[in-house]
C-alpha positions as CSV (number, residue, x, y, z in Angstrom):
1,M,22.3,35.2,29.9
2,S,19.1,34.4,28.0
3,T,18.5,32.7,24.6
4,A,16.1,33.8,22.2
5,M,14.1,31.7,20.6
6,N,12.8,32.4,16.7
7,F,10.6,30.4,15.8
8,G,10.0,31.4,12.8
9,S,13.4,31.5,11.4
10,K,13.0,28.0,10.0
11,S,10.0,26.8,7.7
12,F,8.7,23.0,8.3
13,Q,9.6,21.1,5.0
14,P,7.1,18.9,5.4
15,R,8.6,15.3,3.2
16,P,7.0,12.4,1.7
17,P,7.2,9.5,3.5
18,D,9.6,6.6,2.3
19,K,8.5,4.5,-0.2
20,G,6.4,1.4,0.9
21,S,5.0,3.5,3.8
22,F,1.0,4.4,3.6
23,P,-1.2,5.8,6.1
24,L,-2.8,2.8,8.1
25,D,-6.9,1.6,7.3
26,H,-8.2,3.0,10.3
27,F,-11.7,2.8,8.8
28,G,-11.3,-1.0,7.3
29,E,-12.3,0.4,3.9
30,C,-9.6,-2.7,2.3
31,R,-10.6,-5.1,5.5
32,R,-12.6,-7.5,3.3
33,F,-9.1,-7.3,0.1
34,Q,-6.7,-7.6,3.2
35,E,-8.7,-10.7,5.1
36,K,-8.5,-12.6,1.9
37,F,-4.9,-12.1,1.1
38,M,-3.9,-13.0,4.4
39,K,-6.3,-16.5,4.4
40,C,-5.1,-17.0,1.0
41,L,-1.3,-16.9,2.6
42,R,-2.5,-18.9,5.4
43,D,-3.9,-21.5,2.8
44,N,-0.7,-21.7,0.8
45,K,1.3,-21.8,3.9
46,F,2.8,-18.8,3.4
47,E,3.5,-19.0,-0.4
48,N,3.4,-15.2,-1.5
49,A,3.7,-15.7,-5.4
50,L,0.2,-17.4,-5.4
51,C,-1.9,-15.1,-3.4
52,R,-0.8,-11.9,-6.4
53,H,-3.6,-11.1,-7.3
54,E,-5.1,-10.9,-3.9
55,S,-2.8,-8.7,-3.3
56,K,-3.0,-6.7,-5.9
57,E,-6.9,-6.6,-5.6
58,Y,-5.5,-5.3,-2.3
59,L,-3.5,-2.4,-3.2
60,E,-5.9,-1.4,-5.7
61,C,-8.2,-1.3,-2.7
62,R,-5.5,1.4,-1.7
63,M,-4.4,3.4,-3.7
64,E,-8.6,4.2,-4.7
65,R,-8.9,5.1,-1.3
66,Q,-5.5,7.3,-1.2
67,L,-3.7,5.0,1.4
68,M,-1.0,4.8,-0.5
69,A,0.2,6.9,-3.4
70,Q,-0.9,5.5,-7.3
71,E,1.4,3.2,-8.6
72,P,0.8,1.9,-12.2
73,L,0.2,-1.8,-11.3
74,E,3.4,-3.3,-14.4
75,K,5.7,-0.8,-11.9
76,L,4.3,-2.7,-8.8
77,G,4.7,-6.4,-10.1
78,F,1.9,-7.6,-12.0
79,G,2.6,-6.3,-15.8
80,D,1.2,-10.4,-15.7
81,L,-2.0,-9.6,-13.9
82,M,-3.2,-7.2,-16.1
83,D,-5.6,-7.6,-19.0
84,G,-6.8,-11.4,-18.0
85,K,-2.9,-12.3,-18.1
86,A,-3.2,-14.4,-15.6
87,D,-5.4,-16.8,-14.2
88,K,-8.3,-15.6,-11.5
89,H,-8.4,-18.5,-8.4
């Protein structure tokens, strides 16, 4: 008995990646921001609350270069850093 293979019977339905997953930065477009963020973390004993400005800049770079979906910064937890409300360091 032979089994028929009907590849055309099912259509591929692409779906977006899970929230929080995004493509790697293969061309290093945001490497400078990533390195700045990682240096801040190391300098502050990995206390990420002290590196929120660097984190915000890194995510902005990724969004600008379509390495992640555009999201309002307020939705990503950076509302207090908008409009110069927080101190830069």
